[in-house]
Structure formats: C-alpha cells, structure tokens
N, CA, C and O of each residue as an XYZ file, in Angstrom:
856
protein
N      14.482      0.477     16.093
C      14.023      1.395     15.052
C      12.930      0.735     14.222
O      13.033     -0.442     13.876
N      11.882      1.492     13.902
C      10.773      0.966     13.102
C      11.240      0.670     11.683
O      11.946      1.469     11.066
N      10.837     -0.482     11.180
C      11.230     -0.898      9.827
C      10.004     -1.168      8.981
O       9.094     -1.887      9.393
N       9.989     -0.580      7.782
C       8.951     -0.841      6.784
C       9.529     -1.750      5.718
O      10.596     -1.472      5.170
N       8.830     -2.837      5.422
C       9.208     -3.730      4.335
C       8.200     -3.579      3.204
O       7.003     -3.799      3.387
N       8.705     -3.200      2.030
C       7.866     -3.063      0.842
C       8.068     -4.286     -0.049
O       9.190     -4.595     -0.451
N       6.979     -4.972     -0.350
C       7.016     -6.165     -1.194
C       6.302     -5.857     -2.504
O       5.103     -5.581     -2.528
N       7.062     -5.909     -3.588
C       6.559     -5.533     -4.912
C       6.267     -6.795     -5.709
O       7.170     -7.582     -5.994
N       4.992     -6.985     -6.068
C       4.576     -8.249     -6.676
C       4.311     -8.164     -8.176
O       3.948     -9.167     -8.790
N       4.484     -6.997     -8.771
C       4.228     -6.863    -10.206
C       5.529     -6.821    -10.990
O       6.477     -6.159    -10.567
N       5.598     -7.519    -12.135
C       6.781     -7.445    -12.985
C       6.732     -6.271    -13.969
O       7.686     -6.061    -14.718
N       5.646     -5.511    -13.979
C       5.421     -4.504    -15.018
C       6.132     -3.179    -14.762
O       6.272     -2.369    -15.678
N       6.580     -2.948    -13.537
C       7.381     -1.783    -13.155
C       6.730     -0.459    -13.575
O       5.692     -0.101    -13.019
N       7.292      0.269    -14.519
C       6.763      1.600    -14.834
C       5.346      1.553    -15.406
O       4.657      2.573    -15.418
N       4.906      0.408    -15.872
C       3.557      0.273    -16.414
C       2.570     -0.244    -15.362
O       1.383     -0.401    -15.648
N       3.051     -0.505    -14.166
C       2.201     -1.100    -13.131
C       1.425     -0.033    -12.364
O       2.007      0.931    -11.866
N       0.122     -0.211    -12.274
C      -0.719      0.726    -11.521
C      -0.525      0.538    -10.021
O      -0.514      1.516     -9.275
N      -0.374     -0.694     -9.573
C      -0.185     -0.922     -8.139
C       1.148     -0.343     -7.667
O       1.220      0.229     -6.579
N       2.199     -0.484     -8.469
C       3.498      0.081     -8.108
C       3.437      1.605     -8.110
O       4.020      2.248     -7.237
N       2.746      2.181     -9.067
C       2.619      3.635     -9.151
C       2.009      4.206     -7.871
O       2.485      5.212     -7.345
N       0.959      3.564     -7.377
C       0.320      4.033     -6.141
C       1.229      3.752     -4.945
O       1.310      4.570     -4.029
N       1.913      2.608     -4.943
C       2.827      2.282     -3.847
C       3.955      3.302     -3.750
O       4.372      3.655     -2.647
N       4.452      3.781     -4.884
C       5.506      4.790     -4.853
C       5.010      6.088     -4.222
O       5.764      6.779     -3.537
N       3.754      6.413     -4.453
C       3.167      7.583     -3.803
C       3.177      7.396     -2.281
O       3.512      8.315     -1.534
N       2.804      6.196     -1.840
C       2.833      5.871     -0.413
C       4.255      6.015      0.129
O       4.460      6.642      1.168
N       5.237      5.437     -0.567
C       6.610      5.457     -0.084
C       7.172      6.872     -0.005
O       7.882      7.203      0.944
N       6.862      7.707     -0.987
C       7.327      9.092     -0.955
C       6.767      9.821      0.267
O       7.490     10.536      0.960
N       5.473      9.633      0.520
C       4.854     10.279      1.675
C       5.373      9.691      2.987
O       5.518     10.408      3.977
N       5.650      8.397      2.992
C       6.147      7.737      4.206
C       7.527      8.262      4.580
O       7.804      8.506      5.755
N       8.391      8.436      3.587
C       9.737      8.949      3.851
C       9.688     10.341      4.474
O      10.466     10.653      5.376
N       8.782     11.164      3.994
C       8.655     12.521      4.524
C       8.111     12.495      5.951
O       8.588     13.228      6.818
N       7.110     11.646      6.189
C       6.462     11.599      7.498
C       7.295     10.875      8.551
O       7.188     11.169      9.741
N       8.131      9.921      8.108
C       8.886      9.086      9.056
C      10.352      9.009      8.624
O      10.821      7.933      8.253
N      11.080     10.116      8.665
C      12.457     10.116      8.155
C      13.402      9.208      8.939
O      14.448      8.822      8.418
N      13.060      8.862     10.172
C      13.932      8.026     10.975
C      13.685      6.541     10.830
O      14.408      5.742     11.425
N      12.686      6.147     10.058
C      12.368      4.729      9.915
C      13.276      4.061      8.878
O      13.681      4.684      7.897
N      13.579      2.806      9.110
C      14.302      2.013      8.119
C      13.333      1.513      7.055
O      12.157      1.278      7.334
N      13.838      1.352      5.829
C      13.000      0.850      4.746
C      13.738     -0.258      4.018
O      14.915     -0.125      3.685
N      13.033     -1.348      3.777
C      13.570     -2.493      3.053
C      12.611     -2.790      1.907
O      11.419     -2.494      1.999
N      13.120     -3.367      0.841
C      12.274     -3.688     -0.319
C      12.622     -5.061     -0.846
O      13.795     -5.419     -0.961
N      11.602     -5.820     -1.163
C      11.772     -7.103     -1.840
C      10.995     -7.046     -3.154
O       9.764     -7.028     -3.166
N      11.739     -7.016     -4.258
C      11.142     -7.101     -5.590
C      11.074     -8.582     -5.944
O      12.101     -9.214     -6.191
N       9.872     -9.127     -5.968
C       9.717    -10.568     -6.175
C      10.131    -11.035     -7.562
O      10.224    -12.238     -7.807
N      10.381    -10.101     -8.472
C      10.784    -10.463     -9.829
C      12.268    -10.204    -10.078
O      12.765    -10.421    -11.183
N      12.965     -9.741     -9.052
C      14.385     -9.459     -9.192
C      15.199    -10.745     -9.064
O      14.846    -11.642     -8.298
N      16.288    -10.822     -9.820
C      17.198    -11.967     -9.716
C      17.972    -11.937     -8.397
O      18.610    -12.922     -8.024
N      17.912    -10.816     -7.701
C      18.637    -10.686     -6.441
C      17.931    -11.387     -5.280
O      18.548    -11.643     -4.246
N      16.649    -11.698     -5.442
C      15.900    -12.348     -4.364
C      16.035    -13.862     -4.489
O      15.803    -14.434     -5.554
N      16.410    -14.490     -3.396
C      16.626    -15.945     -3.390
C      15.347    -16.637     -2.921
O      15.102    -16.777     -1.722
N      14.542    -17.064     -3.886
C      13.322    -17.790     -3.573
C      13.561    -19.277     -3.833
O      13.461    -19.717     -4.979
N      13.871    -20.050     -2.813
C      14.109    -21.482     -3.036
C      12.850    -22.173     -3.527
O      11.734    -21.773     -3.195
N      13.043    -23.202     -4.312
C      11.903    -23.959     -4.814
C      11.137    -24.588     -3.651
O      11.731    -25.140     -2.724
N       9.811    -24.495     -3.718
C       9.003    -25.160     -2.698
C       8.656    -26.550     -3.237
O       7.531    -26.822     -3.657
N       9.669    -27.413     -3.204
C       9.554    -28.726     -3.821
C       9.477    -29.811     -2.748
O       9.226    -29.517     -1.579
N       9.691    -31.062     -3.145
C       9.582    -32.174     -2.202
C      10.576    -32.043     -1.056
O      10.258    -32.386      0.083
N      11.795    -31.540     -1.352
C      12.782    -31.369     -0.285
C      12.327    -30.329      0.733
O      12.475    -30.520      1.940
N      11.772    -29.226      0.231
C      11.299    -28.184      1.141
C      10.123    -28.685      1.974
O      10.072    -28.451      3.182
N       9.193    -29.362      1.341
C       8.047    -29.896      2.078
C       8.516    -30.907      3.115
O       8.042    -30.906      4.251
N       9.451    -31.773      2.720
C       9.985    -32.741      3.661
C      10.676    -32.069      4.839
O      10.525    -32.497      5.983
N      11.440    -31.007      4.552
C      12.116    -30.276      5.618
C      11.109    -29.611      6.546
O      11.285    -29.607      7.764
N      10.058    -29.051      5.966
C       9.039    -28.374      6.776
C       8.378    -29.346      7.742
O       8.204    -29.037      8.920
N       8.012    -30.511      7.247
C       7.337    -31.467      8.118
C       8.302    -32.154      9.084
O       7.893    -32.626     10.145
N       9.583    -32.208      8.716
C      10.573    -32.718      9.665
C      10.681    -31.780     10.855
O      10.815    -32.225     11.995
N      10.621    -30.468     10.587
C      10.650    -29.478     11.667
C       9.364    -29.547     12.479
O       9.396    -29.536     13.710
N       8.242    -29.617     11.787
C       6.951    -29.676     12.474
C       6.865    -30.893     13.390
O       6.350    -30.808     14.504
N       7.360    -31.991     12.922
C       7.231    -33.245     13.668
C       8.508    -33.601     14.425
O       8.663    -34.716     14.922
N       9.428    -32.618     14.501
C      10.705    -32.783     15.207
C      11.426    -34.061     14.787
O      11.961    -34.796     15.617
N      11.427    -34.305     13.481
C      12.152    -35.448     12.942
C      13.501    -34.974     12.399
O      13.720    -33.773     12.247
N      14.388    -35.896     12.111
C      15.681    -35.555     11.531
C      15.517    -35.286     10.037
O      14.950    -36.098      9.306
N      16.019    -34.138      9.598
C      16.010    -33.800      8.183
C      17.339    -34.195      7.564
O      18.356    -34.265      8.254
N      17.332    -34.452      6.257
C      18.569    -34.760      5.546
C      19.395    -33.482      5.410
O      18.850    -32.387      5.557
N      20.692    -33.594      5.135
C      21.509    -32.384      4.928
C      20.951    -31.483      3.823
O      20.971    -30.259      3.952
N      20.456    -32.081      2.745
C      19.881    -31.290      1.662
C      18.631    -30.550      2.129
O      18.425    -29.387      1.782
N      17.800    -31.227      2.916
C      16.609    -30.584      3.453
C      16.970    -29.451      4.408
O      16.343    -28.392      4.385
N      17.979    -29.675      5.246
C      18.394    -28.638      6.182
C      18.908    -27.397      5.452
O      18.623    -26.269      5.854
N      19.669    -27.615      4.378
C      20.188    -26.490      3.598
C      19.046    -25.718      2.942
O      19.050    -24.487      2.927
N      18.075    -26.441      2.403
C      16.912    -25.808      1.787
C      16.115    -25.036      2.837
O      15.645    -23.926      2.590
N      15.976    -25.642      3.997
C      15.225    -25.017      5.083
C      15.891    -23.722      5.539
O      15.202    -22.738      5.807
N      17.206    -23.709      5.631
C      17.913    -22.515      6.083
C      17.767    -21.354      5.101
O      17.736    -20.195      5.513
N      17.677    -21.656      3.814
C      17.421    -20.599      2.822
C      16.053    -19.981      3.060
O      15.891    -18.764      2.969
N      15.071    -20.817      3.364
C      13.727    -20.317      3.639
C      13.693    -19.536      4.947
O      13.040    -18.497      5.038
N      14.397    -20.037      5.959
C      14.417    -19.357      7.262
C      15.020    -17.970      7.133
O      14.515    -17.026      7.742
N      16.085    -17.819      6.356
C      16.721    -16.514      6.190
C      15.745    -15.508      5.587
O      15.682    -14.359      6.022
N      14.980    -15.946      4.578
C      14.008    -15.047      3.952
C      12.847    -14.771      4.900
O      12.344    -13.649      4.955
N      12.424    -15.778      5.638
C      11.346    -15.605      6.603
C      11.746    -14.617      7.692
O      10.944    -13.771      8.087
N      12.968    -14.717      8.174
C      13.419    -13.808      9.225
C      13.531    -12.375      8.717
O      13.286    -11.431      9.468
N      13.893    -12.209      7.468
C      13.896    -10.865      6.882
C      12.486    -10.298      6.849
O      12.270     -9.125      7.153
N      11.531    -11.136      6.480
C      10.134    -10.713      6.481
C       9.661    -10.401      7.897
O       9.037     -9.365      8.129
N       9.950    -11.278      8.829
C       9.470    -11.122     10.200
C      10.054     -9.908     10.905
O       9.445     -9.384     11.838
N      11.229     -9.452     10.470
C      11.923     -8.359     11.151
C      11.227     -7.018     10.972
O      11.514     -6.074     11.708
N      10.325     -6.917     10.016
C       9.646     -5.646      9.769
C       8.569     -5.379     10.819
O       7.998     -6.303     11.398
N       8.309     -4.103     11.046
C       7.206     -3.675     11.910
C       5.976     -3.310     11.076
O       4.837     -3.556     11.474
N       6.239     -2.715      9.906
C       5.172     -2.313      8.988
C       5.423     -2.966      7.631
O       6.568     -3.198      7.241
N       4.340     -3.257      6.923
C       4.449     -3.879      5.612
C       3.650     -3.088      4.579
O       2.560     -2.588      4.859
N       4.216     -2.990      3.388
C       3.514     -2.428      2.239
C       3.615     -3.433      1.102
O       4.705     -3.877      0.743
N       2.456     -3.788      0.537
C       2.397     -4.707     -0.598
C       1.780     -3.976     -1.793
O       0.771     -3.286     -1.644
N       2.377     -4.123     -2.966
C       1.717     -3.691     -4.201
C       1.408     -4.954     -4.999
O       2.309     -5.705     -5.372
N       0.110     -5.176     -5.255
C      -0.326     -6.487     -5.757
C      -1.335     -6.321     -6.899
O      -2.449     -5.850     -6.669
N      -0.964     -6.696     -8.113
C      -1.955     -6.745     -9.188
C      -2.792     -8.016     -9.085
O      -2.347     -9.019     -8.527
N      -3.990     -7.967     -9.621
C      -4.814     -9.177     -9.684
C      -4.469     -9.947    -10.951
O      -4.483     -9.398    -12.052
N      -4.160    -11.228    -10.776
C      -3.915    -12.116    -11.904
C      -4.926    -13.257    -11.848
O      -4.950    -14.025    -10.886
N      -5.749    -13.364    -12.870
C      -6.716    -14.467    -12.943
C      -7.517    -14.591    -11.643
O      -7.722    -15.688    -11.123
N      -7.958    -13.454    -11.139
C      -8.802    -13.341     -9.941
C      -8.044    -13.566     -8.642
O      -8.634    -13.491     -7.565
N      -6.746    -13.842     -8.725
C      -5.951    -14.071     -7.528
C      -4.705    -13.210     -7.511
O      -4.727    -12.072     -7.978
N      -3.605    -13.752     -6.969
C      -2.362    -12.993     -6.855
C      -1.316    -13.576     -7.801
O      -1.440    -14.735     -8.198
N      -0.288    -12.810     -8.177
C       0.772    -13.329     -9.028
C       1.464    -14.537     -8.396
O       1.616    -14.607     -7.176
N       1.877    -15.477     -9.229
C       2.440    -16.716     -8.701
C       3.721    -16.478     -7.918
O       4.037    -17.260     -7.021
N       4.467    -15.429     -8.226
C       5.683    -15.152     -7.470
C       5.351    -14.735     -6.034
O       6.101    -15.050     -5.110
N       4.253    -14.042     -5.846
C       3.833    -13.688     -4.486
C       3.386    -14.934     -3.736
O       3.724    -15.103     -2.565
N       2.634    -15.806     -4.394
C       2.232    -17.063     -3.753
C       3.462    -17.892     -3.380
O       3.509    -18.484     -2.301
N       4.449    -17.934     -4.262
C       5.693    -18.645     -3.985
C       6.371    -18.051     -2.750
O       6.801    -18.788     -1.862
N       6.467    -16.727     -2.692
C       7.077    -16.044     -1.549
C       6.348    -16.387     -0.253
O       6.978    -16.690      0.760
N       5.024    -16.339     -0.292
C       4.228    -16.650      0.897
C       4.486    -18.077      1.356
O       4.639    -18.319      2.553
N       4.535    -19.017      0.433
C       4.772    -20.418      0.793
C       6.149    -20.612      1.421
O       6.318    -21.447      2.310
N       7.128    -19.844      0.958
C       8.485    -19.987      1.484
C       8.621    -19.362      2.869
O       9.220    -19.967      3.758
N       8.076    -18.162      3.065
C       8.335    -17.439      4.326
C       7.397    -17.823      5.459
O       7.678    -17.502      6.614
N       6.298    -18.496      5.169
C       5.334    -18.861      6.210
C       5.790    -20.167      6.855
O       5.447    -21.256      6.395
N       6.562    -20.039      7.922
C       7.263    -21.184      8.471
C       6.922    -21.429      9.942
O       6.804    -20.484     10.722
N       6.764    -22.690     10.313
C       6.555    -23.018     11.728
C       7.778    -22.636     12.550
O       8.917    -22.874     12.148
N       7.520    -22.042     13.703
C       8.610    -21.618     14.566
C       9.163    -20.258     14.236
O       9.913    -19.685     15.026
N       8.805    -19.724     13.074
C       9.271    -18.402     12.666
C       8.163    -17.348     12.796
O       8.351    -16.318     13.443
N       7.024    -17.614     12.181
C       5.913    -16.649     12.296
C       4.588    -17.310     12.681
O       3.555    -16.645     12.740
N       4.619    -18.600     12.938
C       3.467    -19.295     13.517
C       3.961    -20.563     14.208
O       5.052    -21.062     13.929
N       3.142    -21.062     15.098
C       3.486    -22.297     15.792
C       2.220    -23.128     15.980
O       1.103    -22.642     15.801
N       2.423    -24.392     16.346
C       1.285    -25.283     16.585
C       1.667    -26.279     17.669
O       2.799    -26.759     17.725
N       0.705    -26.577     18.521
C       0.888    -27.630     19.518
C      -0.456    -28.299     19.744
O      -1.490    -27.681     19.492
N      -0.479    -29.551     20.214
C      -1.753    -30.217     20.493
C      -2.585    -29.468     21.531
O      -3.815    -29.517     21.497
N      -1.917    -28.779     22.450
C      -2.641    -28.097     23.531
C      -3.270    -26.794     23.076
O      -4.379    -26.462     23.494
N      -2.566    -26.044     22.214
C      -3.039    -24.701     21.853
C      -3.504    -24.578     20.409
O      -4.169    -23.604     20.056
N      -3.160    -25.559     19.561
C      -3.474    -25.432     18.142
C      -2.541    -24.415     17.492
O      -1.394    -24.264     17.912
N      -3.031    -23.718     16.466
C      -2.220    -22.732     15.759
C      -2.095    -21.458     16.585
O      -3.069    -20.985     17.170
N      -0.881    -20.910     16.624
C      -0.609    -19.662     17.314
C       0.146    -18.722     16.375
O       1.169    -19.098     15.802
N      -0.367    -17.491     16.219
C       0.309    -16.484     15.400
C       1.444    -15.854     16.195
O       1.327    -15.657     17.404
N       2.544    -15.538     15.512
C       3.723    -15.002     16.189
C       4.082    -13.581     15.774
O       5.080    -13.043     16.254
N       3.295    -12.952     14.893
C       3.632    -11.603     14.411
C       2.600    -10.566     14.824
O       2.354     -9.616     14.080
N       1.998    -10.723     15.980
C       0.985     -9.769     16.413
C       1.614     -8.409     16.696
O       2.797     -8.312     17.024
N       0.800     -7.360     16.563
C       1.254     -6.004     16.844
C       1.823     -5.277     15.640
O       2.200     -4.110     15.756
N       1.897     -5.925     14.492
C       2.406     -5.288     13.278
C       1.230     -4.794     12.435
O       0.079     -5.138     12.705
N       1.522     -3.989     11.415
C       0.457     -3.489     10.546
C       0.885     -3.579      9.089
O       2.074     -3.604      8.773
N      -0.116     -3.629      8.205
C       0.159     -3.773      6.777
C      -0.749     -2.869      5.958
O      -1.906     -2.635      6.306
N      -0.194     -2.371      4.866
C      -0.958     -1.640      3.852
C      -0.911     -2.457      2.571
O       0.165     -2.842      2.113
N      -2.066     -2.720      1.998
C      -2.176     -3.521      0.781
C      -2.700     -2.630     -0.342
O      -3.809     -2.103     -0.259
N      -1.904     -2.468     -1.383
C      -2.302     -1.656     -2.532
C      -2.545     -2.588     -3.706
O      -1.643     -3.291     -4.163
N      -3.764     -2.578     -4.177
C      -4.187     -3.499     -5.229
C      -4.416     -2.762     -6.549
O      -4.666     -1.557     -6.575
N      -4.325     -3.508     -7.622
C      -4.810     -3.061     -8.925
C      -5.525     -4.237     -9.569
O      -5.127     -5.390     -9.403
N      -6.574     -3.933    -10.300
C      -7.316     -4.988    -10.998
C      -8.059     -4.386    -12.168
O      -8.476     -3.228    -12.138
N      -8.216     -5.202    -13.209
C      -8.926     -4.726    -14.392
C     -10.382     -4.416    -14.072
O     -10.943     -3.442    -14.574
N     -10.992     -5.252    -13.232
C     -12.370     -5.029    -12.815
C     -12.434     -4.236    -11.523
O     -11.427     -4.061    -10.837
N     -13.617     -3.761    -11.202
C     -13.813     -2.935    -10.012
C     -14.172     -3.810     -8.819
O     -15.334     -3.898     -8.424
N     -13.159     -4.453     -8.254
C     -13.352     -5.239     -7.036
C     -12.946     -4.354     -5.865
O     -11.757     -4.123     -5.643
N     -13.908     -3.868     -5.130
C     -13.632     -2.883     -4.091
C     -12.798     -3.475     -2.973
O     -12.943     -4.649     -2.633
N     -11.908     -2.642     -2.392
C     -11.192     -3.038     -1.187
C     -12.178     -3.124     -0.042
O     -13.251     -2.523     -0.099
N     -11.834     -3.853      0.982
C     -12.748     -4.147      2.088
C     -13.099     -2.905      2.893
O     -12.215     -2.173      3.338
N     -14.366     -2.678      3.075
C     -14.858     -1.668      4.004
C     -15.998     -2.292      4.787
O     -16.651     -3.225      4.320
N     -16.230     -1.774      5.967
C     -17.259     -2.358      6.828
C     -18.623     -2.312      6.135
O     -19.063     -1.261      5.669
N     -19.271     -3.457      6.077
C     -20.596     -3.532      5.499
C     -20.608     -3.740      3.995
O     -21.666     -3.976      3.413
N     -19.435     -3.657      3.351
C     -19.388     -3.832      1.899
C     -19.468     -5.307      1.546
O     -18.950     -6.161      2.266
N     -20.124     -5.595      0.425
C     -20.232     -6.981     -0.013
C     -18.976     -7.377     -0.774
O     -18.370     -6.553     -1.460
N     -18.593     -8.633     -0.652
C     -17.410     -9.150     -1.331
C     -17.819     -9.807     -2.647
O     -18.843    -10.486     -2.719
N     -17.017     -9.601     -3.677
C     -17.275    -10.263     -4.947
C     -16.847    -11.720     -4.854
O     -15.748    -12.004     -4.377
N     -17.687    -12.651     -5.299
C     -17.283    -14.062     -5.284
C     -16.164    -14.359     -6.269
O     -15.576    -15.440     -6.227
N     -15.860    -13.411     -7.161
C     -14.791    -13.613     -8.136
C     -13.441    -13.100     -7.653
O     -12.430    -13.294     -8.328
N     -13.411    -12.459     -6.510
C     -12.179    -11.842     -6.018
C     -11.492    -12.766     -5.013
O     -11.948    -12.917     -3.879
N     -10.379    -13.387     -5.449
C      -9.578    -14.229     -4.568
C      -8.261    -13.543     -4.192
O      -7.423    -14.126     -3.503
N      -8.091    -12.323     -4.643
C      -6.885    -11.546     -4.362
C      -6.891    -11.042     -2.913
O      -5.983    -11.349     -2.141
N      -7.888    -10.291     -2.565
C      -7.928     -9.624     -1.263
C      -8.229    -10.585     -0.112
O      -7.526    -10.545      0.898
N      -9.248    -11.451     -0.222
C      -9.512    -12.372      0.894
C      -8.319    -13.270      1.214
O      -8.073    -13.578      2.380
N      -7.584    -13.687      0.196
C      -6.424    -14.557      0.421
C      -5.350    -13.845      1.234
O      -4.824    -14.401      2.198
N      -5.025    -12.611      0.842
C      -3.981    -11.890      1.554
C      -4.407    -11.527      2.969
O      -3.593    -11.574      3.892
N      -5.677    -11.165      3.151
C      -6.166    -10.885      4.504
C      -6.024    -12.118      5.392
O      -5.557    -12.026      6.527
N      -6.429    -13.267      4.867
C      -6.402    -14.485      5.682
C      -4.978    -14.881      6.030
O      -4.696    -15.291      7.155
N      -4.075    -14.755      5.054
C      -2.676    -15.091      5.322
C      -2.106    -14.193      6.413
O      -1.480    -14.683      7.352
N      -2.315    -12.887      6.298
C      -1.777    -11.967      7.300
C      -2.395    -12.226      8.669
O      -1.708    -12.159      9.688
N      -3.676    -12.516      8.691
C      -4.336    -12.811      9.967
C      -3.769    -14.086     10.592
O      -3.642    -14.178     11.813
N      -3.434    -15.055      9.766
C      -2.830    -16.294     10.259
C      -1.511    -16.015     10.976
O      -1.169    -16.696     11.944
N      -0.773    -15.013     10.501
C       0.498    -14.655     11.111
C       0.329    -13.728     12.314
O       1.280    -13.499     13.061
N      -0.882    -13.193     12.502
C      -1.137    -12.295     13.611
C      -1.206    -10.838     13.224
O      -1.338     -9.980     14.096
N      -1.121    -10.529     11.933
C      -1.172     -9.138     11.469
C      -2.631     -8.776     11.202
O      -3.180     -9.073     10.141
N      -3.236     -8.136     12.181
C      -4.661     -7.818     12.129
C      -4.931     -6.400     11.642
O      -6.009     -6.116     11.118
N      -3.955     -5.505     11.812
C      -4.120     -4.099     11.430
C      -3.764     -3.963      9.954
O      -2.603     -3.758      9.599
N      -4.773     -4.081      9.106
C      -4.569     -4.100      7.655
C      -5.443     -3.036      7.000
O      -6.648     -2.970      7.246
N      -4.825     -2.206      6.165
C      -5.550     -1.192      5.404
C      -5.386     -1.479      3.920
O      -4.289     -1.804      3.466
N      -6.466     -1.360      3.167
C      -6.451     -1.694      1.743
C      -6.792     -0.479      0.891
O      -7.690      0.299      1.212
N      -6.054     -0.340     -0.197
C      -6.316      0.702     -1.191
C      -6.358      0.035     -2.555
O      -5.452     -0.721     -2.906
N      -7.391      0.306     -3.317
C      -7.561     -0.357     -4.612
C      -7.561      0.663     -5.749
O      -8.360      1.599     -5.757
N      -6.655      0.469     -6.706
C      -6.648      1.267     -7.934
C      -7.378      0.456     -9.001
O      -6.782     -0.380     -9.680
N      -8.655      0.711     -9.134
C      -9.479     -0.096    -10.042
C     -10.756      0.668    -10.395
O     -11.221      1.510     -9.627
N     -11.312      0.361    -11.565
C     -10.850     -0.590    -12.576
C      -9.759      0.023    -13.451
O      -9.759      1.229    -13.695
N      -8.833     -0.807    -13.920
C      -7.794     -0.327    -14.818
C      -8.156     -0.566    -16.283
O      -7.614      0.087    -17.174
N      -9.069     -1.499    -16.528
C      -9.533     -1.752    -17.897
C     -10.792     -0.923    -18.123
O     -11.912     -1.424    -18.026
N     -10.582      0.347    -18.426
C     -11.690      1.282    -18.509
C     -11.270      2.468    -19.373
O     -10.208      2.434    -19.995
N     -12.075      3.493    -19.417
C     -11.730      4.684    -20.190
C     -10.640      5.479    -19.476
O     -10.510      5.376    -18.256
N      -9.864      6.261    -20.202
C      -8.767      7.012    -19.581
C      -9.216      7.931    -18.443
O      -8.509      8.065    -17.444
N     -10.380      8.561    -18.583
C     -10.812      9.487    -17.534
C     -11.194      8.738    -16.253
O     -10.912      9.207    -15.151
N     -11.831      7.583    -16.399
C     -12.193      6.800    -15.213
C     -10.938      6.269    -14.531
O     -10.847      6.288    -13.304
N      -9.973      5.799    -15.309
C      -8.727      5.301    -14.737
C      -7.974      6.422    -14.025
O      -7.456      6.227    -12.926
N      -7.917      7.576    -14.645
C      -7.224      8.711    -14.028
C      -7.854      9.064    -12.691
O      -7.148      9.330    -11.719
N      -9.178      9.068    -12.639
C      -9.879      9.391    -11.389
C      -9.624      8.330    -10.328
O      -9.411      8.658     -9.161
N      -9.643      7.054    -10.726
C      -9.406      5.962     -9.776
C      -7.997      6.027     -9.213
O      -7.787      5.833     -8.015
N      -7.019      6.306    -10.094
C      -5.637      6.396     -9.635
C      -5.441      7.606     -8.724
O      -4.727      7.518     -7.725
N      -6.062      8.720     -9.055
C      -5.921      9.921     -8.227
C      -6.486      9.682     -6.835
O      -5.898     10.106     -5.840
N      -7.631      8.999     -6.763
C      -8.227      8.692     -5.465
C      -7.325      7.747     -4.674
O      -7.122      7.936     -3.475
N      -6.788      6.731     -5.345
C      -5.913      5.772     -4.665
C      -4.650      6.454     -4.159
O      -4.195      6.160     -3.054
N      -4.080      7.353     -4.942
C      -2.865      8.047     -4.525
C      -3.136      8.982     -3.354
O      -2.311      9.095     -2.447
N      -4.276      9.649     -3.365
C      -4.622     10.529     -2.246
C      -4.771      9.727     -0.960
O      -4.313     10.153      0.100
N      -5.411      8.564     -1.056
C      -5.565      7.706      0.114
C      -4.216      7.163      0.573
O      -3.969      7.042      1.773
N      -3.342      6.836     -0.381
C      -2.017      6.325     -0.039
C      -1.197      7.380      0.691
O      -0.495      7.064      1.653
N      -1.278      8.614      0.249
C      -0.556      9.701      0.905
C      -1.030      9.889      2.338
O      -0.222     10.013      3.259
N      -2.327      9.908      2.515
C      -2.883     10.085      3.869
C      -2.538      8.907      4.776
O      -2.222      9.092      5.951
N      -2.601      7.704      4.228
C      -2.300      6.519      5.033
C      -0.831      6.507      5.450
O      -0.517      6.196      6.599
N       0.072      6.842      4.526
C       1.500      6.834      4.832
C       1.835      7.788      5.957
O       2.664      7.477      6.812
N       1.198      8.945      5.964
C       1.488      9.934      6.999
C       1.077      9.449      8.370
O       1.702      9.795      9.373
N       0.019      8.641      8.416
C      -0.510      8.159      9.705
C      -0.015      6.779     10.073
O      -0.318      6.284     11.158
N       0.735      6.152      9.198
C       1.127      4.754      9.370
C       2.138      4.603     10.507
O       2.581      3.491     10.796
C-alpha cells in the first residue's frame, strides 16, 4: 500500500503559513487517494524520539561505515537512529512543510536529517562504486514559507544566493535518490495583507492540484 509521510518542521502550528498550505495538500490528498496510508512526524512534538547527534552517535556511524566494533552505548544510540530512519524510508511519497529560518531550515529539521540519513539504510558507499542512493523511485512535495520572495525552483529561473532553504533540501533528497521533487512556495509572508492573501491562495491552489496528481 502506498504510504505518504508528512514531516512538519514549523513550531508555529496555527500561525504557520507552510503548515496552512500543507493542510490544504493533505485534505486534497485524502480525497484523491482514500486507500493510501498516511504518517506524520511533527518535529516539535515530544512524541518524536530524536536522539542527540553527539560524539556517541558520530562514533557509532563511523563504526558502521568502517565495519568496526561499536560500544554498547553506541549500538543503543545507533538503533534509535535506525528505527527513525526506517520509518522515514518506509514511505513512498513525502510532504514537507518548511519555514525559512535565517536563510536556511529550522534546526529541528536539520537534526532530523542528520539522524535519519544513515549508511546502509538510505545510502551506501564502497571504494568500487562510491556513494549509492537507496531510495530511488520515490517522490516528494516541498512546501515552503519565507518572509522574502525566494521563488521555488522552476526551469530557467535564477536562484537567490541568499536562499539556503531550497537548495539544501533538494541536494539532500537527491543524495538519497529522491529525484521527483515538486516545490510550492508561500511567499513573501512579510508583506501587505493583500499580497500575502494572494500568495497563499496561489500556493493552496497549486497544493490542491499537486495532491490530486501525486
């Protein structure tokens, strides 16, 4: 059965523009795909177990990479990361709602990415082949919000040198093998009410259409 995983990266909830547009996508997705499974990870919820990416985790990661023996503490830390990584990997489709923070992504999303991006789970490496992506054939929808008008990627469009939000997420997903990526941007949010209303309406219309075809 097809599974959609929704990853919510904003702590603002009802005040979040990215979440507001993502909910429009989810409502349309449920109608268009009633038989699909849906999972959600709220990165700000106390229910999500995000282990610290500390010296033990780094040591465990490189012990796995280099096929060395890890300590019991490292193995326990590694298994917490593997469980979250496998939950992420199990999805066929992904939806992200991501606000721009200081030209990049919220630190909780970066933390999540560092934890779930694991050798042997969603990528591999060998001297003969180099890096190999393990999640090919999946697709992702990225819904952004930003105070400034940093356009989502379209063919031929120029990229802002100040935008580290979108290029980072594209590169990470491509590293895992997720090449089918669609972006919707609700921006600018720091503007007059009429401009914001128009931007949100356009983003929601695009989200509805994308969900139906996803």
